[in-house]
C-alpha positions in Angstrom: -20.3 -39.5 -8.2 -20.1 -39.5 -12.0 -23.6 -38.0 -12.1 -22.4 -35.0 -10.1 -19.3 -34.7 -12.3 -21.5 -34.8 -15.4 -23.7 -32.1 -14.0 -20.7 -29.9 -13.2 -19.2 -30.4 -16.6 -22.5 -29.5 -18.4 -22.9 -26.5 -16.1 -19.3 -25.2 -16.8 -19.9 -25.8 -20.5 -23.2 -23.9 -20.2 -21.5 -21.0 -18.5 -18.3 -20.7 -20.5 -19.4 -21.8 -24.0 -19.9 -18.6 -26.0 -21.1 -20.4 -29.1 -24.3 -21.4 -27.3 -25.5 -17.8 -27.1 -27.9 -18.7 -24.3 -27.3 -15.4 -22.6 -27.1 -12.7 -25.3 -24.9 -9.8 -24.4 -26.0 -6.2 -24.9 -22.7 -5.2 -26.7 -19.2 -6.3 -27.4 -17.8 -3.5 -25.2 -17.9 -4.0 -21.5 -20.1 -1.3 -20.0 -19.4 0.4 -16.7 -21.7 -0.5 -13.9 -23.5 2.5 -12.4 -25.5 2.7 -9.2 -29.0 4.1 -9.8 -29.5 7.5 -8.2 -31.4 7.4 -4.9 -34.7 9.3 -4.4 -33.2 10.7 -1.2 -29.4 11.1 -1.7 -28.9 12.0 1.9 -29.3 8.3 2.7 -26.3 7.4 0.7 -24.0 9.0 3.3 -25.6 6.8 5.9 -24.7 3.6 4.1 -21.3 4.8 2.9 -20.2 5.3 6.5 -18.9 1.9 7.9 -19.5 1.1 11.6 -15.8 1.2 12.1 -16.0 5.0 12.0 -16.0 6.4 15.5 -19.4 7.7 16.7 -21.2 6.0 13.9 -24.5 4.5 15.0 -24.0 1.2 13.1 -27.4 -0.3 14.0 -29.0 0.9 10.7 -26.0 0.0 8.6 -26.0 -3.6 9.8 -29.8 -3.9 9.3 -29.4 -2.5 5.8 -26.7 -5.1 5.1 -29.0 -7.9 6.4 -32.0 -6.8 4.4 -30.0 -5.9 1.3 -28.3 -9.3 1.2 -31.7 -11.0 0.9 -32.9 -8.4 -1.7 -29.8 -8.8 -3.8 -30.1 -12.6 -3.8 -33.7 -12.4 -4.8 -33.2 -10.0 -7.7 -30.3 -11.9 -9.1 -32.1 -15.3 -8.8 -35.3 -13.8 -10.4 -33.4 -12.3 -13.3 -31.5 -15.5 -14.0 -34.7 -17.5 -13.8 -36.4 -15.2 -16.3 -33.5 -14.9 -18.7 -32.5 -18.6 -18.8 -35.7 -20.6 -19.1 -33.9 -23.7 -20.3 -31.2 -23.7 -17.6 -31.2 -26.6 -15.2 -31.5 -26.1 -11.4 -27.8 -27.0 -11.2 -26.8 -24.4 -13.8 -29.0 -21.7 -12.1 -27.5 -22.6 -8.7 -23.9 -22.3 -10.0 -24.5 -19.0 -11.7 -26.4 -17.6 -8.7 -23.6 -18.6 -6.3 -21.0 -16.9 -8.5 -23.1 -13.7 -8.7 -23.8 -13.5 -5.0 -20.3 -14.4 -3.9 -18.4 -11.8 -1.7 -15.6 -11.6 -4.2 -18.0 -10.8 -7.1 -19.9 -8.3 -5.0 -16.6 -6.6 -4.2 -15.9 -6.3 -7.9 -19.4 -4.8 -8.4 -18.7 -2.3 -5.6 -15.3 -1.4 -7.2 -16.8 -1.1 -10.7 -19.4 1.3 -9.3 -16.8 3.4 -7.5 -17.8 2.6 -4.0 -14.3 1.7 -3.0 -13.5 5.4 -3.3 -16.6 6.6 -1.4 -16.8 4.3 1.6 -15.7 5.9 4.9 -13.9 3.7 7.4 -12.0 4.2 10.6 -8.7 6.1 10.1 -6.0 3.9 8.5 -8.5 0.9 8.2 -8.4 -1.0 4.9 -11.5 -1.4 2.8 -11.8 -5.1 2.7 -13.7 -7.4 0.4 -16.3 -7.8 3.1 -16.9 -4.1 3.5 -17.3 -3.7 -0.3 -19.7 -6.6 -0.4 -21.7 -5.3 2.5 -22.0 -1.9 0.9 -23.5 -3.2 -2.3 -26.0 -5.1 -0.1 -26.8 -2.0 1.9 -27.5 -0.1 -1.3 -30.0 -2.7 -2.3 -31.8 -2.3 1.0 -32.0 1.5 0.7 -33.3 1.2 -2.8 -36.0 -1.4 -1.9 -37.0 0.5 1.3 -37.5 3.6 -0.9 -39.8 1.9 -3.4 -37.2 1.7 -6.2 -37.9 -1.9 -7.2 -37.9 -1.2 -10.9 -34.4 0.4 -10.6 -33.2 -2.7 -8.7 -34.5 -5.0 -11.5 -32.5 -3.0 -14.0 -29.4 -2.8 -11.8 -29.6 -6.6 -11.2 -29.8 -7.1 -15.0 -26.8 -4.8 -15.5 -24.8 -6.8 -12.9 -25.6 -10.0 -14.7 -24.6 -8.5 -18.1 -21.4 -7.3 -16.5 -20.7 -10.8 -15.2 -21.2 -12.5 -18.6 -19.3 -9.8 -20.5 -16.4 -10.3 -18.1 -16.6 -14.1 -18.5 -16.7 -13.8 -22.3 -13.7 -11.5 -22.3 -11.7 -13.9 -20.0 -12.7 -16.8 -22.2 -11.5 -15.1 -25.3 -8.2 -14.1 -23.7 -7.7 -17.8 -22.6 -8.2 -19.1 -26.2 -6.0 -16.4 -27.8 
Protein backbone atom coordinates (compact mmCIF):
# COMPACT_ATOMS: atom_id res chain seq x y z
CA UNK A 1 0.00 0.00 0.00
CA UNK A 2 2.84 2.41 0.78
CA UNK A 3 4.24 1.91 -2.74
CA UNK A 4 0.96 3.20 -4.22
CA UNK A 5 0.95 6.09 -1.76
CA UNK A 6 4.53 6.97 -2.75
CA UNK A 7 3.63 6.89 -6.45
CA UNK A 8 0.62 9.15 -5.87
CA UNK A 9 2.66 11.62 -3.79
CA UNK A 10 5.40 11.76 -6.45
CA UNK A 11 2.77 12.18 -9.16
CA UNK A 12 1.01 15.00 -7.33
CA UNK A 13 4.36 16.69 -6.71
CA UNK A 14 5.17 16.26 -10.41
CA UNK A 15 1.87 17.83 -11.44
CA UNK A 16 1.73 20.65 -8.94
CA UNK A 17 5.36 21.62 -8.35
CA UNK A 18 5.95 24.71 -10.51
CA UNK A 19 9.68 24.84 -9.65
CA UNK A 20 10.34 21.67 -11.65
CA UNK A 21 9.42 23.38 -14.92
CA UNK A 22 8.87 19.97 -16.51
CA UNK A 23 6.11 21.40 -18.57
CA UNK A 24 7.08 24.86 -19.82
CA UNK A 25 4.17 27.17 -20.33
CA UNK A 26 3.85 29.37 -23.36
CA UNK A 27 3.19 32.55 -21.36
CA UNK A 28 2.27 33.91 -17.96
CA UNK A 29 -1.14 35.00 -19.19
CA UNK A 30 -3.81 32.35 -19.59
CA UNK A 31 -4.79 32.24 -23.24
CA UNK A 32 -8.30 31.64 -24.48
CA UNK A 33 -8.95 28.28 -26.10
CA UNK A 34 -10.30 28.54 -29.60
CA UNK A 35 -11.73 25.80 -31.79
CA UNK A 36 -9.98 25.47 -35.14
CA UNK A 37 -12.17 26.47 -38.09
CA UNK A 38 -13.69 23.57 -40.00
CA UNK A 39 -13.00 23.08 -43.68
CA UNK A 40 -16.79 22.71 -44.09
CA UNK A 41 -18.49 24.93 -41.49
CA UNK A 42 -21.92 23.50 -42.37
CA UNK A 43 -20.91 20.42 -40.38
CA UNK A 44 -20.64 22.46 -37.19
CA UNK A 45 -24.42 22.97 -37.08
CA UNK A 46 -24.86 19.21 -37.26
CA UNK A 47 -22.74 18.64 -34.16
CA UNK A 48 -24.06 21.66 -32.27
CA UNK A 49 -27.60 20.25 -32.44
CA UNK A 50 -28.07 17.83 -29.56
CA UNK A 51 -30.28 14.74 -30.06
CA UNK A 52 -32.76 16.17 -27.53
CA UNK A 53 -33.90 18.66 -30.18
CA UNK A 54 -37.11 17.42 -31.82
CA UNK A 55 -36.74 15.95 -35.30
CA UNK A 56 -32.97 15.73 -34.99
CA UNK A 57 -31.56 12.61 -36.57
CA UNK A 58 -29.20 11.90 -33.69
CA UNK A 59 -27.56 8.87 -35.28
CA UNK A 60 -24.59 10.87 -36.69
CA UNK A 61 -24.24 12.91 -33.48
CA UNK A 62 -23.87 9.81 -31.30
CA UNK A 63 -21.42 8.27 -33.76
CA UNK A 64 -19.38 11.48 -33.79
CA UNK A 65 -19.28 11.43 -29.97
CA UNK A 66 -18.11 7.81 -30.00
CA UNK A 67 -15.36 8.40 -32.55
CA UNK A 68 -14.37 11.79 -31.14
CA UNK A 69 -13.95 10.37 -27.64
CA UNK A 70 -11.33 7.93 -28.94
CA UNK A 71 -9.64 10.58 -31.09
CA UNK A 72 -9.47 13.09 -28.22
CA UNK A 73 -7.99 10.50 -25.86
CA UNK A 74 -5.38 9.58 -28.47
CA UNK A 75 -4.28 13.14 -29.18
CA UNK A 76 -4.04 14.04 -25.50
CA UNK A 77 -2.07 10.88 -24.62
CA UNK A 78 0.21 11.38 -27.65
CA UNK A 79 0.97 14.99 -26.76
CA UNK A 80 1.68 14.19 -23.10
CA UNK A 81 3.91 11.28 -24.10
CA UNK A 82 5.92 13.48 -26.46
CA UNK A 83 6.16 16.47 -24.14
CA UNK A 84 7.04 14.61 -20.96
CA UNK A 85 9.70 12.04 -21.87
CA UNK A 86 10.78 11.62 -18.23
CA UNK A 87 7.30 11.14 -16.79
CA UNK A 88 6.48 7.76 -15.33
CA UNK A 89 3.54 5.66 -16.48
CA UNK A 90 1.69 6.62 -13.28
CA UNK A 91 2.29 10.34 -13.87
CA UNK A 92 1.14 10.11 -17.49
CA UNK A 93 -1.94 8.14 -16.44
CA UNK A 94 -2.91 10.68 -13.78
CA UNK A 95 -2.50 13.60 -16.18
CA UNK A 96 -4.34 11.83 -18.98
CA UNK A 97 -7.25 10.96 -16.70
CA UNK A 98 -7.56 14.59 -15.60
CA UNK A 99 -7.43 15.87 -19.19
CA UNK A 100 -10.02 13.40 -20.49
CA UNK A 101 -12.42 13.77 -17.56
CA UNK A 102 -15.95 14.93 -18.29
CA UNK A 103 -15.58 17.91 -15.97
CA UNK A 104 -12.41 19.12 -17.70
CA UNK A 105 -13.91 18.60 -21.17
CA UNK A 106 -16.90 20.67 -20.05
CA UNK A 107 -14.46 23.43 -19.04
CA UNK A 108 -12.85 23.20 -22.48
CA UNK A 109 -16.27 23.46 -24.14
CA UNK A 110 -17.16 26.51 -22.05
CA UNK A 111 -13.78 28.13 -22.68
CA UNK A 112 -14.34 27.65 -26.44
CA UNK A 113 -17.84 29.17 -26.20
CA UNK A 114 -19.71 25.98 -27.07
CA UNK A 115 -22.03 26.43 -24.09
CA UNK A 116 -23.57 29.39 -25.95
CA UNK A 117 -23.83 27.60 -29.31
CA UNK A 118 -25.21 24.13 -28.50
CA UNK A 119 -28.88 23.67 -29.37
CA UNK A 120 -30.92 21.49 -27.00
CA UNK A 121 -34.62 20.81 -26.53
CA UNK A 122 -36.65 23.78 -25.31
CA UNK A 123 -35.98 24.53 -21.62
CA UNK A 124 -33.43 21.68 -21.37
CA UNK A 125 -30.27 22.50 -19.45
CA UNK A 126 -26.88 22.09 -21.07
CA UNK A 127 -25.26 19.56 -18.80
CA UNK A 128 -21.62 18.68 -18.25
CA UNK A 129 -22.24 15.54 -20.31
CA UNK A 130 -23.59 17.50 -23.27
CA UNK A 131 -20.63 19.90 -23.16
CA UNK A 132 -18.20 17.00 -22.95
CA UNK A 133 -19.87 15.14 -25.83
CA UNK A 134 -19.74 18.23 -27.98
CA UNK A 135 -15.97 18.62 -27.66
CA UNK A 136 -15.66 14.95 -28.59
CA UNK A 137 -17.98 15.39 -31.57
CA UNK A 138 -15.82 18.29 -32.76
CA UNK A 139 -12.74 16.07 -32.63
CA UNK A 140 -14.53 13.48 -34.77
CA UNK A 141 -15.54 16.05 -37.38
CA UNK A 142 -12.01 17.41 -37.55
CA UNK A 143 -10.46 13.97 -37.94
CA UNK A 144 -13.02 12.82 -40.49
CA UNK A 145 -12.24 15.93 -42.53
CA UNK A 146 -8.48 15.31 -42.64
CA UNK A 147 -7.59 17.99 -40.09
CA UNK A 148 -5.11 15.95 -38.03
CA UNK A 149 -2.54 18.76 -37.82
CA UNK A 150 -5.18 21.12 -36.44
CA UNK A 151 -6.11 18.50 -33.84
CA UNK A 152 -2.48 18.12 -32.77
CA UNK A 153 -2.26 21.87 -32.22
CA UNK A 154 -5.63 22.01 -30.46
CA UNK A 155 -4.68 19.11 -28.14
CA UNK A 156 -1.46 20.99 -27.36
CA UNK A 157 -3.47 24.15 -26.61
CA UNK A 158 -5.78 22.17 -24.31
CA UNK A 159 -2.80 20.81 -22.39
CA UNK A 160 -1.30 24.31 -22.11
CA UNK A 161 -4.67 25.57 -20.84
CA UNK A 162 -4.77 22.84 -18.20
CA UNK A 163 -1.26 23.53 -16.91
CA UNK A 164 -1.75 27.29 -16.97
CA UNK A 165 -4.93 26.84 -14.95
CA UNK A 166 -3.17 24.53 -12.46
CA UNK A 167 -0.29 27.00 -12.08
CA UNK A 168 -2.69 29.89 -11.40
CA UNK A 169 -4.60 27.81 -8.84
CA UNK A 170 -1.37 26.74 -7.15
CA UNK A 171 -0.19 30.37 -6.92
CA UNK A 172 -3.54 31.42 -5.44
CA UNK A 173 -3.31 28.66 -2.82
CA UNK A 174 0.18 29.73 -1.75
CA UNK A 175 -0.70 33.44 -1.63
